[in-house]
mmCIF entry with sequence, helices, sheets and N, C-alpha, C, O atoms, coordinates in Angstrom:
data_MODEL
# 
_entry.id   MODEL 
# 
_entity.id                         1 
_entity.type                       polymer 
_entity.pdbx_number_of_molecules   1 
# 
_entity_poly.entity_id                      1 
_entity_poly.type                           'polypeptide(L)' 
_entity_poly.nstd_linkage                   no 
_entity_poly.nstd_monomer                   no 
_entity_poly.pdbx_seq_one_letter_code       
;(UNK)(UNK)(UNK)(UNK)(UNK)(UNK)(UNK)(UNK)(UNK)(UNK)(UNK)(UNK)(UNK)(UNK)(UNK)(UNK)
(UNK)(UNK)(UNK)(UNK)(UNK)(UNK)(UNK)(UNK)(UNK)(UNK)(UNK)(UNK)(UNK)(UNK)(UNK)(UNK)
(UNK)(UNK)(UNK)(UNK)(UNK)(UNK)(UNK)
;
_entity_poly.pdbx_seq_one_letter_code_can   XXXXXXXXXXXXXXXXXXXXXXXXXXXXXXXXXXXXXXX 
_entity_poly.pdbx_strand_id                 A 
# 
loop_
_entity_poly_seq.entity_id 
_entity_poly_seq.num 
_entity_poly_seq.mon_id 
_entity_poly_seq.hetero 
1 1  UNK n 
1 2  UNK n 
1 3  UNK n 
1 4  UNK n 
1 5  UNK n 
1 6  UNK n 
1 7  UNK n 
1 8  UNK n 
1 9  UNK n 
1 10 UNK n 
1 11 UNK n 
1 12 UNK n 
1 13 UNK n 
1 14 UNK n 
1 15 UNK n 
1 16 UNK n 
1 17 UNK n 
1 18 UNK n 
1 19 UNK n 
1 20 UNK n 
1 21 UNK n 
1 22 UNK n 
1 23 UNK n 
1 24 UNK n 
1 25 UNK n 
1 26 UNK n 
1 27 UNK n 
1 28 UNK n 
1 29 UNK n 
1 30 UNK n 
1 31 UNK n 
1 32 UNK n 
1 33 UNK n 
1 34 UNK n 
1 35 UNK n 
1 36 UNK n 
1 37 UNK n 
1 38 UNK n 
1 39 UNK n 
# 
_struct_asym.id          A 
_struct_asym.entity_id   1 
# 
loop_
_struct_conf.conf_type_id 
_struct_conf.id 
_struct_conf.pdbx_PDB_helix_id 
_struct_conf.beg_label_comp_id 
_struct_conf.beg_label_asym_id 
_struct_conf.beg_label_seq_id 
_struct_conf.pdbx_beg_PDB_ins_code 
_struct_conf.end_label_comp_id 
_struct_conf.end_label_asym_id 
_struct_conf.end_label_seq_id 
_struct_conf.pdbx_end_PDB_ins_code 
_struct_conf.beg_auth_comp_id 
_struct_conf.beg_auth_asym_id 
_struct_conf.beg_auth_seq_id 
_struct_conf.end_auth_comp_id 
_struct_conf.end_auth_asym_id 
_struct_conf.end_auth_seq_id 
_struct_conf.pdbx_PDB_helix_class 
_struct_conf.details 
_struct_conf.pdbx_PDB_helix_length 
HELX_P HELX_P1 AA1 UNK A 2  ? UNK A 28 ? UNK A 2  UNK A 28 1 ? 27 
HELX_P HELX_P2 AA2 UNK A 35 ? UNK A 38 ? UNK A 35 UNK A 38 1 ? 4  
# 
_struct_conf_type.id          HELX_P 
_struct_conf_type.criteria    ? 
_struct_conf_type.reference   ? 
# 
loop_
_atom_site.group_PDB 
_atom_site.id 
_atom_site.type_symbol 
_atom_site.label_atom_id 
_atom_site.label_alt_id 
_atom_site.label_comp_id 
_atom_site.label_asym_id 
_atom_site.label_entity_id 
_atom_site.label_seq_id 
_atom_site.pdbx_PDB_ins_code 
_atom_site.Cartn_x 
_atom_site.Cartn_y 
_atom_site.Cartn_z 
_atom_site.occupancy 
_atom_site.B_iso_or_equiv 
_atom_site.pdbx_formal_charge 
_atom_site.auth_seq_id 
_atom_site.auth_comp_id 
_atom_site.auth_asym_id 
_atom_site.auth_atom_id 
_atom_site.pdbx_PDB_model_num 
ATOM 1   N N  . UNK A 1 1  ? 46.273 84.737 69.664 1.00 0.00 ? 1  UNK A N  1 
ATOM 2   C CA . UNK A 1 1  ? 45.773 83.772 68.677 1.00 0.00 ? 1  UNK A CA 1 
ATOM 3   C C  . UNK A 1 1  ? 46.840 82.716 68.350 1.00 0.00 ? 1  UNK A C  1 
ATOM 4   O O  . UNK A 1 1  ? 46.557 81.518 68.332 1.00 0.00 ? 1  UNK A O  1 
ATOM 5   N N  . UNK A 1 2  ? 48.059 83.177 68.095 1.00 0.00 ? 2  UNK A N  1 
ATOM 6   C CA . UNK A 1 2  ? 49.117 82.244 67.711 1.00 0.00 ? 2  UNK A CA 1 
ATOM 7   C C  . UNK A 1 2  ? 49.383 81.219 68.813 1.00 0.00 ? 2  UNK A C  1 
ATOM 8   O O  . UNK A 1 2  ? 49.645 80.049 68.535 1.00 0.00 ? 2  UNK A O  1 
ATOM 9   N N  . UNK A 1 3  ? 49.312 81.673 70.067 1.00 0.00 ? 3  UNK A N  1 
ATOM 10  C CA . UNK A 1 3  ? 49.565 80.763 71.180 1.00 0.00 ? 3  UNK A CA 1 
ATOM 11  C C  . UNK A 1 3  ? 48.597 79.591 71.183 1.00 0.00 ? 3  UNK A C  1 
ATOM 12  O O  . UNK A 1 3  ? 48.981 78.458 71.472 1.00 0.00 ? 3  UNK A O  1 
ATOM 13  N N  . UNK A 1 4  ? 47.335 79.871 70.858 1.00 0.00 ? 4  UNK A N  1 
ATOM 14  C CA . UNK A 1 4  ? 46.321 78.806 70.860 1.00 0.00 ? 4  UNK A CA 1 
ATOM 15  C C  . UNK A 1 4  ? 46.621 77.775 69.774 1.00 0.00 ? 4  UNK A C  1 
ATOM 16  O O  . UNK A 1 4  ? 46.328 76.590 69.934 1.00 0.00 ? 4  UNK A O  1 
ATOM 17  N N  . UNK A 1 5  ? 47.208 78.237 68.667 1.00 0.00 ? 5  UNK A N  1 
ATOM 18  C CA . UNK A 1 5  ? 47.517 77.319 67.560 1.00 0.00 ? 5  UNK A CA 1 
ATOM 19  C C  . UNK A 1 5  ? 48.813 76.559 67.841 1.00 0.00 ? 5  UNK A C  1 
ATOM 20  O O  . UNK A 1 5  ? 48.921 75.369 67.545 1.00 0.00 ? 5  UNK A O  1 
ATOM 21  N N  . UNK A 1 6  ? 49.788 77.255 68.413 1.00 0.00 ? 6  UNK A N  1 
ATOM 22  C CA . UNK A 1 6  ? 51.110 76.652 68.606 1.00 0.00 ? 6  UNK A CA 1 
ATOM 23  C C  . UNK A 1 6  ? 51.147 75.688 69.786 1.00 0.00 ? 6  UNK A C  1 
ATOM 24  O O  . UNK A 1 6  ? 51.915 74.725 69.773 1.00 0.00 ? 6  UNK A O  1 
ATOM 25  N N  . UNK A 1 7  ? 50.328 75.935 70.806 1.00 0.00 ? 7  UNK A N  1 
ATOM 26  C CA . UNK A 1 7  ? 50.369 75.084 71.999 1.00 0.00 ? 7  UNK A CA 1 
ATOM 27  C C  . UNK A 1 7  ? 50.140 73.601 71.675 1.00 0.00 ? 7  UNK A C  1 
ATOM 28  O O  . UNK A 1 7  ? 50.942 72.769 72.100 1.00 0.00 ? 7  UNK A O  1 
ATOM 29  N N  . UNK A 1 8  ? 49.081 73.236 70.942 1.00 0.00 ? 8  UNK A N  1 
ATOM 30  C CA . UNK A 1 8  ? 48.860 71.824 70.606 1.00 0.00 ? 8  UNK A CA 1 
ATOM 31  C C  . UNK A 1 8  ? 49.993 71.261 69.757 1.00 0.00 ? 8  UNK A C  1 
ATOM 32  O O  . UNK A 1 8  ? 50.359 70.095 69.904 1.00 0.00 ? 8  UNK A O  1 
ATOM 33  N N  . UNK A 1 9  ? 50.552 72.088 68.865 1.00 0.00 ? 9  UNK A N  1 
ATOM 34  C CA . UNK A 1 9  ? 51.659 71.624 68.024 1.00 0.00 ? 9  UNK A CA 1 
ATOM 35  C C  . UNK A 1 9  ? 52.865 71.290 68.886 1.00 0.00 ? 9  UNK A C  1 
ATOM 36  O O  . UNK A 1 9  ? 53.528 70.274 68.679 1.00 0.00 ? 9  UNK A O  1 
ATOM 37  N N  . UNK A 1 10 ? 53.143 72.159 69.857 1.00 0.00 ? 10 UNK A N  1 
ATOM 38  C CA . UNK A 1 10 ? 54.276 71.908 70.760 1.00 0.00 ? 10 UNK A CA 1 
ATOM 39  C C  . UNK A 1 10 ? 54.044 70.631 71.548 1.00 0.00 ? 10 UNK A C  1 
ATOM 40  O O  . UNK A 1 10 ? 54.953 69.814 71.697 1.00 0.00 ? 10 UNK A O  1 
ATOM 41  N N  . UNK A 1 11 ? 52.826 70.457 72.054 1.00 0.00 ? 11 UNK A N  1 
ATOM 42  C CA . UNK A 1 11 ? 52.514 69.257 72.838 1.00 0.00 ? 11 UNK A CA 1 
ATOM 43  C C  . UNK A 1 11 ? 52.660 68.005 71.979 1.00 0.00 ? 11 UNK A C  1 
ATOM 44  O O  . UNK A 1 11 ? 53.181 66.986 72.434 1.00 0.00 ? 11 UNK A O  1 
ATOM 45  N N  . UNK A 1 12 ? 52.197 68.089 70.735 1.00 0.00 ? 12 UNK A N  1 
ATOM 46  C CA . UNK A 1 12 ? 52.309 66.947 69.831 1.00 0.00 ? 12 UNK A CA 1 
ATOM 47  C C  . UNK A 1 12 ? 53.760 66.607 69.549 1.00 0.00 ? 12 UNK A C  1 
ATOM 48  O O  . UNK A 1 12 ? 54.132 65.435 69.516 1.00 0.00 ? 12 UNK A O  1 
ATOM 49  N N  . UNK A 1 13 ? 54.586 67.638 69.343 1.00 0.00 ? 13 UNK A N  1 
ATOM 50  C CA . UNK A 1 13 ? 56.007 67.414 69.074 1.00 0.00 ? 13 UNK A CA 1 
ATOM 51  C C  . UNK A 1 13 ? 56.675 66.784 70.287 1.00 0.00 ? 13 UNK A C  1 
ATOM 52  O O  . UNK A 1 13 ? 57.499 65.880 70.152 1.00 0.00 ? 13 UNK A O  1 
ATOM 53  N N  . UNK A 1 14 ? 56.317 67.267 71.477 1.00 0.00 ? 14 UNK A N  1 
ATOM 54  C CA . UNK A 1 14 ? 56.890 66.705 72.706 1.00 0.00 ? 14 UNK A CA 1 
ATOM 55  C C  . UNK A 1 14 ? 56.475 65.247 72.862 1.00 0.00 ? 14 UNK A C  1 
ATOM 56  O O  . UNK A 1 14 ? 57.284 64.405 73.251 1.00 0.00 ? 14 UNK A O  1 
ATOM 57  N N  . UNK A 1 15 ? 55.220 64.952 72.558 1.00 0.00 ? 15 UNK A N  1 
ATOM 58  C CA . UNK A 1 15 ? 54.733 63.580 72.678 1.00 0.00 ? 15 UNK A CA 1 
ATOM 59  C C  . UNK A 1 15 ? 55.487 62.666 71.717 1.00 0.00 ? 15 UNK A C  1 
ATOM 60  O O  . UNK A 1 15 ? 55.883 61.560 72.083 1.00 0.00 ? 15 UNK A O  1 
ATOM 61  N N  . UNK A 1 16 ? 55.686 63.140 70.475 1.00 0.00 ? 16 UNK A N  1 
ATOM 62  C CA . UNK A 1 16 ? 56.420 62.340 69.489 1.00 0.00 ? 16 UNK A CA 1 
ATOM 63  C C  . UNK A 1 16 ? 57.845 62.093 69.964 1.00 0.00 ? 16 UNK A C  1 
ATOM 64  O O  . UNK A 1 16 ? 58.366 60.982 69.862 1.00 0.00 ? 16 UNK A O  1 
ATOM 65  N N  . UNK A 1 17 ? 58.465 63.150 70.487 1.00 0.00 ? 17 UNK A N  1 
ATOM 66  C CA . UNK A 1 17 ? 59.854 63.045 70.934 1.00 0.00 ? 17 UNK A CA 1 
ATOM 67  C C  . UNK A 1 17 ? 59.972 62.061 72.087 1.00 0.00 ? 17 UNK A C  1 
ATOM 68  O O  . UNK A 1 17 ? 60.856 61.205 72.088 1.00 0.00 ? 17 UNK A O  1 
ATOM 69  N N  . UNK A 1 18 ? 59.081 62.181 73.072 1.00 0.00 ? 18 UNK A N  1 
ATOM 70  C CA . UNK A 1 18 ? 59.154 61.289 74.231 1.00 0.00 ? 18 UNK A CA 1 
ATOM 71  C C  . UNK A 1 18 ? 58.842 59.850 73.821 1.00 0.00 ? 18 UNK A C  1 
ATOM 72  O O  . UNK A 1 18 ? 59.415 58.909 74.371 1.00 0.00 ? 18 UNK A O  1 
ATOM 73  N N  . UNK A 1 19 ? 57.943 59.677 72.865 1.00 0.00 ? 19 UNK A N  1 
ATOM 74  C CA . UNK A 1 19 ? 57.635 58.333 72.367 1.00 0.00 ? 19 UNK A CA 1 
ATOM 75  C C  . UNK A 1 19 ? 58.874 57.721 71.730 1.00 0.00 ? 19 UNK A C  1 
ATOM 76  O O  . UNK A 1 19 ? 59.191 56.552 71.955 1.00 0.00 ? 19 UNK A O  1 
ATOM 77  N N  . UNK A 1 20 ? 59.575 58.530 70.927 1.00 0.00 ? 20 UNK A N  1 
ATOM 78  C CA . UNK A 1 20 ? 60.773 58.041 70.242 1.00 0.00 ? 20 UNK A CA 1 
ATOM 79  C C  . UNK A 1 20 ? 61.843 57.658 71.268 1.00 0.00 ? 20 UNK A C  1 
ATOM 80  O O  . UNK A 1 20 ? 62.478 56.609 71.161 1.00 0.00 ? 20 UNK A O  1 
ATOM 81  N N  . UNK A 1 21 ? 62.031 58.536 72.269 1.00 0.00 ? 21 UNK A N  1 
ATOM 82  C CA . UNK A 1 21 ? 63.031 58.260 73.306 1.00 0.00 ? 21 UNK A CA 1 
ATOM 83  C C  . UNK A 1 21 ? 62.661 56.997 74.076 1.00 0.00 ? 21 UNK A C  1 
ATOM 84  O O  . UNK A 1 21 ? 63.524 56.176 74.387 1.00 0.00 ? 21 UNK A O  1 
ATOM 85  N N  . UNK A 1 22 ? 61.379 56.846 74.380 1.00 0.00 ? 22 UNK A N  1 
ATOM 86  C CA . UNK A 1 22 ? 60.909 55.676 75.123 1.00 0.00 ? 22 UNK A CA 1 
ATOM 87  C C  . UNK A 1 22 ? 61.130 54.404 74.310 1.00 0.00 ? 22 UNK A C  1 
ATOM 88  O O  . UNK A 1 22 ? 61.527 53.374 74.856 1.00 0.00 ? 22 UNK A O  1 
ATOM 89  N N  . UNK A 1 23 ? 60.872 54.477 73.006 1.00 0.00 ? 23 UNK A N  1 
ATOM 90  C CA . UNK A 1 23 ? 61.076 53.321 72.132 1.00 0.00 ? 23 UNK A CA 1 
ATOM 91  C C  . UNK A 1 23 ? 62.552 52.930 72.103 1.00 0.00 ? 23 UNK A C  1 
ATOM 92  O O  . UNK A 1 23 ? 62.887 51.747 72.163 1.00 0.00 ? 23 UNK A O  1 
ATOM 93  N N  . UNK A 1 24 ? 63.433 53.927 72.012 1.00 0.00 ? 24 UNK A N  1 
ATOM 94  C CA . UNK A 1 24 ? 64.873 53.649 72.016 1.00 0.00 ? 24 UNK A CA 1 
ATOM 95  C C  . UNK A 1 24 ? 65.277 53.004 73.339 1.00 0.00 ? 24 UNK A C  1 
ATOM 96  O O  . UNK A 1 24 ? 66.081 52.072 73.370 1.00 0.00 ? 24 UNK A O  1 
ATOM 97  N N  . UNK A 1 25 ? 64.708 53.515 74.429 1.00 0.00 ? 25 UNK A N  1 
ATOM 98  C CA . UNK A 1 25 ? 65.016 52.984 75.753 1.00 0.00 ? 25 UNK A CA 1 
ATOM 99  C C  . UNK A 1 25 ? 64.613 51.511 75.839 1.00 0.00 ? 25 UNK A C  1 
ATOM 100 O O  . UNK A 1 25 ? 65.376 50.673 76.317 1.00 0.00 ? 25 UNK A O  1 
ATOM 101 N N  . UNK A 1 26 ? 63.400 51.212 75.366 1.00 0.00 ? 26 UNK A N  1 
ATOM 102 C CA . UNK A 1 26 ? 62.920 49.831 75.410 1.00 0.00 ? 26 UNK A CA 1 
ATOM 103 C C  . UNK A 1 26 ? 63.785 48.940 74.534 1.00 0.00 ? 26 UNK A C  1 
ATOM 104 O O  . UNK A 1 26 ? 64.060 47.794 74.888 1.00 0.00 ? 26 UNK A O  1 
ATOM 105 N N  . UNK A 1 27 ? 64.215 49.462 73.391 1.00 0.00 ? 27 UNK A N  1 
ATOM 106 C CA . UNK A 1 27 ? 65.013 48.674 72.461 1.00 0.00 ? 27 UNK A CA 1 
ATOM 107 C C  . UNK A 1 27 ? 66.387 48.353 73.059 1.00 0.00 ? 27 UNK A C  1 
ATOM 108 O O  . UNK A 1 27 ? 66.982 47.320 72.751 1.00 0.00 ? 27 UNK A O  1 
ATOM 109 N N  . UNK A 1 28 ? 66.881 49.250 73.918 1.00 0.00 ? 28 UNK A N  1 
ATOM 110 C CA . UNK A 1 28 ? 68.212 49.045 74.491 1.00 0.00 ? 28 UNK A CA 1 
ATOM 111 C C  . UNK A 1 28 ? 68.205 47.917 75.524 1.00 0.00 ? 28 UNK A C  1 
ATOM 112 O O  . UNK A 1 28 ? 69.260 47.382 75.864 1.00 0.00 ? 28 UNK A O  1 
ATOM 113 N N  . UNK A 1 29 ? 67.019 47.554 76.024 1.00 0.00 ? 29 UNK A N  1 
ATOM 114 C CA . UNK A 1 29 ? 66.925 46.426 76.953 1.00 0.00 ? 29 UNK A CA 1 
ATOM 115 C C  . UNK A 1 29 ? 66.826 45.124 76.156 1.00 0.00 ? 29 UNK A C  1 
ATOM 116 O O  . UNK A 1 29 ? 65.912 44.973 75.345 1.00 0.00 ? 29 UNK A O  1 
ATOM 117 N N  . UNK A 1 30 ? 67.745 44.184 76.371 1.00 0.00 ? 30 UNK A N  1 
ATOM 118 C CA . UNK A 1 30 ? 67.730 42.924 75.611 1.00 0.00 ? 30 UNK A CA 1 
ATOM 119 C C  . UNK A 1 30 ? 66.535 42.042 75.965 1.00 0.00 ? 30 UNK A C  1 
ATOM 120 O O  . UNK A 1 30 ? 65.990 41.355 75.101 1.00 0.00 ? 30 UNK A O  1 
ATOM 121 N N  . UNK A 1 31 ? 66.127 42.061 77.235 1.00 0.00 ? 31 UNK A N  1 
ATOM 122 C CA . UNK A 1 31 ? 65.001 41.217 77.639 1.00 0.00 ? 31 UNK A CA 1 
ATOM 123 C C  . UNK A 1 31 ? 63.778 42.082 77.942 1.00 0.00 ? 31 UNK A C  1 
ATOM 124 O O  . UNK A 1 31 ? 63.935 43.208 78.414 1.00 0.00 ? 31 UNK A O  1 
ATOM 125 N N  . UNK A 1 32 ? 62.574 41.592 77.685 1.00 0.00 ? 32 UNK A N  1 
ATOM 126 C CA . UNK A 1 32 ? 61.354 42.374 77.925 1.00 0.00 ? 32 UNK A CA 1 
ATOM 127 C C  . UNK A 1 32 ? 61.161 42.663 79.408 1.00 0.00 ? 32 UNK A C  1 
ATOM 128 O O  . UNK A 1 32 ? 61.461 41.834 80.268 1.00 0.00 ? 32 UNK A O  1 
ATOM 129 N N  . UNK A 1 33 ? 60.655 43.853 79.681 1.00 0.00 ? 33 UNK A N  1 
ATOM 130 C CA . UNK A 1 33 ? 60.401 44.227 81.070 1.00 0.00 ? 33 UNK A CA 1 
ATOM 131 C C  . UNK A 1 33 ? 59.150 43.522 81.578 1.00 0.00 ? 33 UNK A C  1 
ATOM 132 O O  . UNK A 1 33 ? 58.232 43.260 80.801 1.00 0.00 ? 33 UNK A O  1 
ATOM 133 N N  . UNK A 1 34 ? 59.100 43.213 82.869 1.00 0.00 ? 34 UNK A N  1 
ATOM 134 C CA . UNK A 1 34 ? 57.877 42.637 83.444 1.00 0.00 ? 34 UNK A CA 1 
ATOM 135 C C  . UNK A 1 34 ? 56.714 43.616 83.325 1.00 0.00 ? 34 UNK A C  1 
ATOM 136 O O  . UNK A 1 34 ? 56.913 44.830 83.380 1.00 0.00 ? 34 UNK A O  1 
ATOM 137 N N  . UNK A 1 35 ? 55.514 43.096 83.165 1.00 0.00 ? 35 UNK A N  1 
ATOM 138 C CA . UNK A 1 35 ? 54.344 43.955 82.952 1.00 0.00 ? 35 UNK A CA 1 
ATOM 139 C C  . UNK A 1 35 ? 54.085 44.837 84.164 1.00 0.00 ? 35 UNK A C  1 
ATOM 140 O O  . UNK A 1 35 ? 53.461 45.890 84.034 1.00 0.00 ? 35 UNK A O  1 
ATOM 141 N N  . UNK A 1 36 ? 54.549 44.433 85.333 1.00 0.00 ? 36 UNK A N  1 
ATOM 142 C CA . UNK A 1 36 ? 54.323 45.223 86.544 1.00 0.00 ? 36 UNK A CA 1 
ATOM 143 C C  . UNK A 1 36 ? 55.061 46.553 86.457 1.00 0.00 ? 36 UNK A C  1 
ATOM 144 O O  . UNK A 1 36 ? 54.598 47.554 87.004 1.00 0.00 ? 36 UNK A O  1 
ATOM 145 N N  . UNK A 1 37 ? 56.207 46.576 85.774 1.00 0.00 ? 37 UNK A N  1 
ATOM 146 C CA . UNK A 1 37 ? 56.994 47.802 85.677 1.00 0.00 ? 37 UNK A CA 1 
ATOM 147 C C  . UNK A 1 37 ? 56.257 48.845 84.845 1.00 0.00 ? 37 UNK A C  1 
ATOM 148 O O  . UNK A 1 37 ? 56.439 50.046 85.049 1.00 0.00 ? 37 UNK A O  1 
ATOM 149 N N  . UNK A 1 38 ? 55.424 48.388 83.906 1.00 0.00 ? 38 UNK A N  1 
ATOM 150 C CA . UNK A 1 38 ? 54.721 49.321 83.026 1.00 0.00 ? 38 UNK A CA 1 
ATOM 151 C C  . UNK A 1 38 ? 53.584 50.021 83.764 1.00 0.00 ? 38 UNK A C  1 
ATOM 152 O O  . UNK A 1 38 ? 53.204 51.136 83.407 1.00 0.00 ? 38 UNK A O  1 
ATOM 153 N N  . UNK A 1 39 ? 53.049 49.376 84.780 1.00 0.00 ? 39 UNK A N  1 
ATOM 154 C CA . UNK A 1 39 ? 51.895 49.953 85.479 1.00 0.00 ? 39 UNK A CA 1 
ATOM 155 C C  . UNK A 1 39 ? 52.301 51.027 86.464 1.00 0.00 ? 39 UNK A C  1 
ATOM 156 O O  . UNK A 1 39 ? 51.446 51.609 87.131 1.00 0.00 ? 39 UNK A O  1 
# 
């Protein structure tokens, strides 16, 4: 039972963490990346 509840929480935490890291990464670039790189 606990696994079913904790799994989504873990995924959400990982998503938040990766989003934060990605935002920091983008911020460290002085110039905007070309849209092709995002695809």
